[in-house]
N, C-alpha and C positions, 0 to 999 in steps of 0.2 A: 625344824621340820620333821615331824614324826613319820614313821614308816607308813602309817595309815593314810596320811595325806599324799604320800607318793603313790600308793596303790589305789586309793579311792579319792575321787574328787567330788566335792559336794556343791551342787548349784541349785538355785531356786529360779524358776522361770514363770514370769507372768506372760502367758501366751495370749496376747490381745489381738482383737480384730484390727486395730489401728497400729498399735506399737507392741513390740516384744521387748521385755526388760529381763535381763539376767543378773542375778546377784550371786557373788562368789566372795567368800571371806568377809561377809557383812558389807560389801561395797557393790554399788551398781557398776558392773563392768561392761554391760552392753545395754544400750537404749536406742533401738532402731525401729523405723517403720516396718510393719509386718508385710513385706512385699518382696517378691523375687523377680528377676529378669532371666528368661531362659531363651536359648537358641531354639527356634521353632522346629528345625529339621532334626537336630540330634537330641534335643531335650537337655542339653548341657547347661549348667548354671553359669550365667554371665555376671550377675551382680545380685547382692541382697541388701536389704535395709535402705539406708539413705541414698546410696548410689542408684539402687533400682528405682527409688521414688523419683529421682531426678529424670529418669527415663520415662516415667509414667505419662501416657498420653502423647509421647513424642517419638514413638518407636517406628522403625520401618518394617517391611514384611518379614524379615528374618528373626526379629526379636519380639517376644511377647512378655508383658509384665503381668504377673498373677498375684492377687492377694489370696493366700491359701486359706484364710479364715473369713467366713461370712457369718454374721449374726452370732459371733462368739464361738462358733464351732468350726471344725476343720471341713472345708468344702473341697479342697484339692489335696488328697493324701500325699502324693509324691512331692508336690511343691512344698508342703508343710515339713516333710522330712528333710528335704534339701535345706530349707530355711533354718530349722532347728540345728541341724548338723553344722551349717555354715556359721551360725551365730556362736555355737559352742567353740568352733575353731578360732573365733576372734579372741577368746580368752587364752586358748592354748597356742599362741603364736610362737612361743619359744620352742625350739626343737627338743624333742624328748626321745629317749630310747624306746619307750612304748607309751601308748595312750593309757592313762589310768582309767579304771572303771568309774562310772558316774553314779552317784546317788542324787536323784532329782526330786524336788517337790514342784509340781506343776499345778497352776490353778485353773479351774474350769467353771463355766456358768452353773448357777444352782439349778437351772431347769434342764440340765443336760440329760439326754436319754442314755440308756445302756450302750447303744451303738456309738453315740458321740463320745462317751467316756472311753470306750474301747479304742476309738480312732486316735485319741490323744495319747493313750497308753502305748499303742502300737508305734505311733510316730516317734515317741520319746525313746522307746526301746530300740527301734531301728537306728536312731541317731546316737546310740551308744549307752543308753541308760540301763544300769544293772538293777538298781533299786529304784523303782518309780512310785512315788506317793502322789495322791491327788488331794487338793483342798478346794472347797467351794469358794468362789470369788468374794461373796459378801463376808464370809468368815475371815478370809485373808485381809480384806479391807478393814474390818473391825480391829484385827490384831495390829495392823499397820497404823491405824489411827491412835492406838494406845489404849483401847478398851480392854478391860479384864474380861475376856469372853467366858471364863469359867466361873465367874461370880454368880451368886443366886439373884441376879438383877437383870432386868430386860434392857437391851440396847437395840437401837434400830439404825440400820445403815442403808443408804441409797447410793449405789455405785453406778454412775452413768458412764459406761465405757464407749467403745466405738460401735459394737454390734448389738449389745444388750444393755438394758438397765436392770440391775439386780437390786431387789428390795428384800430385806430380811430382818426379822426380829430374832435376836440371839440371847440365849440365857443358858447357864450351866454347861458351857462347852458344846452347845448344839443349836441348830436352827429350828426355832419354834414354828414360825410361819414365814413363808417366802413367796416371792413371785418374780419371774424373770420375763421381761417383755422385750420384744425386738424393736423397740423405739429407742434410739440412742444417737450418738454422734454421727454415724453414717446416715441415719434417717434425717437428721437436721441438715446435713450437707446436701442430700437429695432434695429436700424442701427448698433450699436456697437455689439449687440449679433450676428447679421447676418454676420458681417465682421469677427468676431472671429471664427465663424464656417467655413466660406469659406476660409479665409486666413490662419488661424493657426490650423484648424482641432480641435479646442477645444470648448467644450460646456460650456457656462457660463449662469448662471441664471440672472434674472432681477436685483437682488440686486448687483451682481458682476459687471454687465454692468453699473449700476448706479455709482458704486465706480470708475470704469475706467473713466466715464464721469467727475466725480468731480475732480479726481486726475490729469488726463492728457487731459481732454476735451479741444479742441481748434477749432477756426473757421479759423485760418490761419496756413499755413504750416511753416511759419518762424516767431517766436516770439522773442521779445527783451529779455524777461526773461523766457527761456523755463523751464518747470517743469521736474523733474527727471522721467525717465521711470517708469512705474508702473508694478510690477510683478504679473501676474495672474496664479493661479494654478487651474487645473481642469483635467477632463478625456480627453484623446485623443479619438476622435470620432471613429477612425479605430480600435484601440487596447484596448481601455478602461483603458489603463495604465495611471498613473498620469504624467502630464507634466507641466513645468513652462515656461511661455512665457512673456518676457518683452514687454510692449506696449509703443510706443513713441507717443508724442502729434501729430507728423506729420501724423502718421497712422490714428489717430482719426479725424484730420482735413480732411484727404482724404475721410474717410468713412462718414463724416457728410456733405460733400460738396453739395450733391444733395438736402438734406433737407433744408439746409441754403439757397440754391438758390431759393427754393419754397417760403421761407419767404421774400427774396428780391423781387421776382416777385409780391407777394401780397402787399408789401409796395408800390412798383411802381404803382400798380393798384389803390390803394387808393389815391395816389398823383395825378394820372391822373384825378380822379373824383372830386378833390378839387377845389372849386371856386378860381379864380386867386387872389383875395384880401387876402384870408386866406393862400394861397400858399406862398405869399410874407412874411406873418407873420412867417410861419413855417421855411422858409429859413433863416430868421434873428434870430429866437430863437433856431433853431435846433430841433431834434426829441428825445424824451425821451424813454429810454429802462427800462422796469421793469420786474418783474417775475424772477424765478430761471434761465431761459435761458439767461438772461442778464449777468449772471456770467461766461458764456462761454468765455474763454480767446480769446482776439483779435476780438470778435464779433463787438464791436463798431467801431473798425478801419476798418474792412472789409466792414461794411455797409456804413461808411462815404466815403470810397474810391469808392464804387460802385455807390452810389446815389448822391454824391457831396453835401450832406447836413450834417452838423455835428451831430453826435449822442452822447447823454449824458447818462451815466448809472445813474439811480436814486440811492441815498444813501440807503443802505439796500433794494435792489430791491425785495428780497423775501417777505418783509413786506409792500411794498408800497400799494398793494391792500387792505390789512387788515387795515392799518392805515387810508386810505381813507374811508373805510366802517365805521370805528370808528368815523371819523369826520362827516360823513353823519348821523350817529345815533344821534349825538348831535344837528344836524340841521334839524331834521325830518320835523319840521314845516316850515322851511325856504326854503329848496331845493325842487323845483317844479318837478325835474326830477325823484324823487323816485316813484316807482310803488307800488301800494297796491294789 
């Protein structure tokens, strides 16, 4: 263990709307939901990550749960800082004489404004970051998938996260064309909540809607290997009496159709702006899907049929961005596209 590692600790953070992942020494050391539980009166931190998620929708008047990120950007500055600090503490649970300085690489949505970038930088610095670098999410996803981003070839990545869907064409270590839309995992969850309310007269919370999406979420109304119906229990909106409703994947495919069409339109929009030489590369290599949204059953097939270019799902799509951020951390001096 060198002196440098004693004095300086290097971590890569994928600060996501739904999950925050921290990589240290090439390993994922923290993978937790991006949520904090606070004491309402004192503002003190009660729980973060998984423990706070268990409290979500079940709190009494003295506790509130906050998701500090909305649409991929920091919505609650103080809660974000508490969350980052708390998650970094999870790595450093061994007692030390002093806390080492932190060098961080944090990824941000490609459509972030100056103000949003500043918010991430300030939160990271307040949480102990000495050297803070930023990387755009689609760039991190491409690196994590294993694409050579510095090659003179076009690659296209669609990263469907919790708050945003990031679409980018990458060549020569830079983003050539990109689009960031606020239709992603959270939007799908909200669609399911609205559908259950209108169609089945049943009120479901965010967590239950998320479970429906994971168990029977689909982008196509006919799948080769259909999942079992998922039974949802909750109050009837009219009578407040408990009811049980089986939900099929066809229903979910129907209720997500509009949102997925928006993603398709955005992908076509980026392809329209792509220079012809790079377009030819993309057609021959295909388009890569990353992020939790890539796990939606049948999504790759639906997009392939619609756009006529093969779509490939990254292995471990949930961790592609985090892995890429980790690789960027090791190549801080080499990669010119990292922002300080």
